[in-house]
N, C-alpha and C positions, 0 to 999 in steps of 0.2 A: 237704487242699488246703493251697497254700503261699499264707501271707501276700504280699500283691504288697512287690517291697526295694523302699526309699525309692530317691528318684532319684537318681545319681548326679551331684554338681556339678563342675564342670568351667568353668575360667579361658577367656575368649576365645583368650589365646594357644595353650595347648592346643587347644582345638577350632578353630582355625585349621590348626595343624600335623596335626592327628588327623580331621579332616574324615571324611573316606573309612570309619576307621572306627568314628566316631561313627554317620554314617548307618547302617554296617549294624549294630551294635549295636539303633539305633533299632528298626530293620525286625525285627529278633527280638525283638523287645517290651521293652526297655529304656527307660523315660525318661532324660533326659538333662537339664539345667538349665545353662546358659550364663553363668557370672556375671561382672559388670563390674564393675570395681573392689570387689568381693568380695560385689555383691549380686545374687538374680535377676533375669536379664534377659531371657532366652528360655528355650524347649519344646525338644528333638528329642522324637517320640512317633512310634511308629506311625500310618500310617494307617489309618481302617477301611477293611477291604473292601468294594470295591463290587460292590452285588448281580447276580447274574447278569441278561443282561438277558432279556425278558420275552416268550416267545413267544406271537404270536395263537394262538389253538385251544386252549390250554393253562389247564386248571386252576392253582392256584395251587399245589395238591398235586403239580402237576408230570405229572396223569396227561391222557389225550387227552379229547378229550369223549365221550360213547357214539356218537352220533350226529349230527354235528356238521351233515350236511345238513340237518336236521330244524328247524334255525333260520331257513331256507330255503324252506321248505313253508307255503301259506298255513293259517291256522286253519280246522280243521271246523267246521260250521255252529253247533252247541251251544257252541261259544267263544268263535267270534264273535256270537252272536246274545248270551252276557255281556258282552262289551265293549260291543255298539252297543244294548242294552235298558238299560244304565245300570246294573245291577246294581253295578257297578264302580266306578261312578263316584260320590262324593259326594254 
């Protein structure tokens, strides 16, 4: 694995004239430090990728539920008795 390259240092004037190229470089993974009067002042770097939107009815693995209708069926009498009987309550 390659070590990350050090950030590229550019002055404000260069950043203003080359902003489009610097943004493209940041999007490609490069970190650019903008210097003002020779001192680091700001940093251009890529954004973290946004996570995909969550789809209801899907597990984190992305697979669908085996029996989604089972979530809406009433409990059978034995399971309901466990809930109502207090065996699961503290």
